[in-house]
N, C-alpha and C positions, 0 to 999 in steps of 0.2 A: 582659831576664832573670826567668823567673817564679820567686814563693817557694812555691807553691803543688805542693804535689807530683802530680808524672804519676799518671793510675790506667791500668792497666792491670788488664782483666776478662777473664779468663783468664790472666794474668799466671806461672803454676804452673806452664804446659807446657811445649813446644818451643819455640814462636815465640817463644813468651811472655818464656822463658827468656832466647833469642837478645838482641830487643827491648830487655831488659832489659840485656843485656851492650854490644851495640851503643853503648846513647843514655849508660852509663857510662864508657863510656868517654874516649867524648870530651866528652862534661859531669859530669863527678863530685861539680858542685856542683849536680843538679836531681835533688830528689829521690824516689822511685820508691815507687808504692804496687804490687804483686800481689799481685790478689783474686783471690777463689776460692772454692768450696763449703767446701770441706777447707783450716780454718783450715792443720793440719799440713805436709797440703802447700806451702801456702804460703810458710810461715815457714822451709821445710826450699829453697825455690828462693829466698828473700830475703836468705837466710844466704850465698852466693854473692854477692852482690853487695852491698858498704858501705855503696851510696844507696839500699836497697831495705830495705822491710819489707812480710810479710807480712799478709794483714788477709783475711777473712771476709767475703764480700759474701749482700744478700739482694736478687735485681733483685724481690721480689717488694713491696719495701716503694720507700715515691715514694724516698725518702732513701738508695736504697740497703744501706744499713746503713749508711750511715757516718756518718750522726749530726748535728754540726754540721759537721764535718769538710770543707774545705774540698779542689779538686782542680781544675790551673790544664787539663787535659786527659781525653777518657776513650778510650780505644784498645779495642775490643771483636776480640777475636782467638778467633770463634767468634759462632754465628748467635744476635741476641739476637730472639726470634721476637715475645717482646712487643716490643721497642722499648721500652722501660725505661729503658739504657743512653741513648739519646737522645733521650728526654724529659725524662731528668739533664741530661744538656749543655747541651737546647736553655731550663730551667728558669735556671740557669745563667748562661749565655752562652757556655759556652766552649767547645771545638773537639771532633767526635764523629767516630773511623774506625774505621769496620768491614770488616773485610775477605774474609765468609766470603756474604755472600748472591749468592746466585744470580744470571742478570739477569733469570732468570723470578720473582726476591724484590724487585727494585727496587722495585715498584710501593708499598711501603710507605714507605723511607725518603724516597723523594722524597714519596710527598706529606705526611709527616711535617713535610718540608724549606717545603713550599707555604706551609703553613699560619700556618709561624713562617718567611718569609727575611730577614730580622732580625737572630733569632736567635742566630745560631753558623755558625761553621764548620760545616760535615758532609761527608766525606769516603766516598764509595763507594769503597770500594776494592779490593773482587772484580779486580781484571785479577791474567795473573798471573806471581806471586811480587812482588808489589808495584809493580811502575814498573821490571819485569825484561826484562819484553817491550817496549814500550808506549814509555822512556823511548830505548835506541838503535834501535831501531824510526825513531822520525821523526829520529833523526838521518840515521844513513843517508839518508833521505826525500830529506833535503835536498840529494841528489846530482840527481835529479828534476827535469825541466820540469815532468814530465809524469808520475804516479801509476796504473797500469793496475791492476795486480796485488798485493797482500799478501800470505805466504802463510805464513803460521808452523807451527812442527813444534815442540812440546813434550817432553823424554823424558828420564819419570822411571826410576830404576835401580830394581829389582825390591828391591835392598836400602834403598831409600831410607826410613829410619822416620821414621815422624809418628805425635802424640799420639793419643790417644784421640776428643780434639775437633773435633782436624783429619780424621782421617779420619769422625766421622762426616758434618761435612759436606759433603768431598768425596761421602761414600758417599750419601749424600742425589740431589745435587744428580743423578748418573749416574745414579739408579733411578727418584726424580721425574721430573726435564724429559724432557719428550714424546719433543723433537724439541732437534736443535744450531739455531744462528741463523749464518745467513754473510752475506758479503753478494755478490751475482751479477748483474754485466751492472747496476749499479745499484740494486738493490733487496733490500731484504732479503729474505731467506728463510729454511725452519726443512725442516730435512732430516732425515729418516724413515730408519729400516731401513735397508737395504744403502746409500742414498745416503750413511749418513753414516758408510761403511768406507770407510777408506782406506792410504795409506802416504805416506811419504817417507825422507830417505834420512837417517840419520844422520855426525857429523860424520867418521866416518873411513871413510864411502861406506854401511857397509851398510843395506839398506833393514828401515823397521820396521813395522809393522802398526801400524795408527791408527785414531783415531774421531775426526769432527769435533767439538767442543763448544760451550758458548757460555759464552763469557765475556765481560768488560769491555771487552778488546780489542779487537772486534772492533767492535762501537760505540764506541769513543772513538778508533780509527785510520781506519775510514769516514770518520767523521767532520770528524781534523785534516787527514784528506790530502785527500776527497776522491775515492781510491780506487773505480770502478763492484767489484774485488775484494775480499773478505777473509774469508781463511776462520783457523780455529785448529785444528791437532792436535793429537789427546794421546795418546801410546806408552808403555804399558810393557814394561820390557825391560834388555839386560847396557846399559849407556851405555860409548860408545867406550874411556874411561880404560882399562874394568873388561877390556872388550877385550884392551887390548892390554899384563896383565899388570899393571894400575897398581889403583890402589882406586875403589871408583863414583865416579859426580857425577850433575851434573845439565849437562842444552845446553836451549836452545833454538837452534830456527835458523829462520834469518830472509832469506826469497827474496822480494825482493823486482826488481820487470820496468816499465817502460814509458820511455820517450822522457828525455835526458839534457836541460842548456836549450841546448844546441844546434838541439834534435828530433829528434837519432842515437838509434834504439832502444838501453836499456839493460840487463842485470841486473846483480843485485848478490848474491852468498850472505854473510852471518855467521852465528859461533854466540855464545851468552852461554856461557859453563862457568863451573860452579865445585866444584872436587873434595870439596864437603862436604855435594854434595845443595843439597835445595829450601827448608830449612830458612835459611842463614843471605841470601840471599837473600829470603824475607822476610822475616829481620829487619832488615835491613839498611834496605831501604823504610820500614819501617812507619816505623826510627829517622827518619830521614832526612826523614821526612812530619814530624812532629813538629816537630824542630827548625827548620821552614819556619814550622807552624798558629800557635808561640810564638814567633818570632823568638830561638829561639837560635844561629842562624845571622848576627845582625847585621842581620839588615834586619826593617821594621814586623810583626808578626804579622797572620797570615792575617783580613783581613774576613767578614764572615758573608756564607757564599755556599754552594753547588752541586759539589761536586770532582769531577772522576778526576783521582788519583795523578797521572800526565803533566804536570796541566794546575800543578803546584803545585812536580814535582823537578825542581833545577835540571842538565841534564845534564851541564856539567863537571864541579858538585859529587860528582853520581850517578858519574860512572864513573870520577875517581879513588879515589873509595872505596869502589869495589866492588874498584879494581886492591892496596886498599893491603888489603881482606880478603882475598887470593888467588884472586878472579876472575878470567874472562879477556874480552873481546875477539876472536874471531877473525876473520879474513877467508880466506875459503876459495872456490877458485873456482869459477866458478857454473855452470853448468846448462848447453847448449845448447837452444835454443826448443823443438826435437821433438824431445827427449825425456820422455815419461811413460808409463810409471815411468818413471827414469832406469834409466841399465846399470848393473850387476855395477860393482861397485870396480873397480880397478889394484890388482897385487898391493904390498903395505907402503900403503893407502890415506892412511895418518895421515900421511903423508908429502909423498905424494900431491897428497893436497886440501887439504893447513893451511899458512898463510904465519905462522907463530906471533908477531906484533908483535901489539907493545900498541897502541892503540886511540888517538890524537891528536884529539883535537875541536880546527878551523880557528876554529870561529867559533860564536857563541852565537847560542841564538834569542832574538829578540827581545821 
């Protein structure tokens, strides 16, 4: 069990508050430091969590402004362009987790790891909502003997509010990134302009205009499954729950196609939904990664290495905690092979398409 606090860099923001709350609820004995440039804001956020303390940080300083104070892990909730937090973590041999760098920005973190591969565990955490896509997808993929296509559609509600740091990270990635990375026929290619424009069906069957984006999910899922076709699409608009008269939510649509273990064609369609939007899922992924990195789950702490979140998140634990905090994994009716794009939805599509059944795991990843 850790005795030094966990440092959340940017901990006073929306994601930081979710992480602190979830980690405290699961492990109230673990002290937390919510760090930021604005001491008053950090202290205000920390006042909501009994195990937390707000502190001012200075990323230009070698010690991040901590002085002689020791911490057990460093979590960065915005992009640290200087890699000051990663150098600090490596110098102290403690885990480092960042969740904001784009796929086109992963080089500096990978290079820093390669020069000190035995210094500390380093997690490249910019999967969509930190595991909410990859962990369920890899579990659904177990039904396939051969997987040909992975198509992910993420729908953010226009009412889903993110903090200024998260907005700045997203704006940087979507305006600076020249193209979107996908896998086509076994090759990684970049889509530009109209190539990146696409659409997918939301949970209720409504077509959503979308664009292809580059998150670590594409690299990770393609490598982990061997699927020759992998694409991630992102859309903004009205989520299915709000169209049905309820509050906004966040949706992740997961479509898989290939062959089952008997060699027969198989297509599946699932969704991950949370009624409070994107931030609870992001917070859950970070909190569970910290539990695993530090051995708070009763297993040995993670050794030095370079990891994607899905390599550390245990599926049974992740999906159980997802349900405990109000999230759902939905089984949807699969779409016929020839539909591109799908046909318009039938009347009352939410009832027609969705089986609102809790997802039960029957096996664990070895």
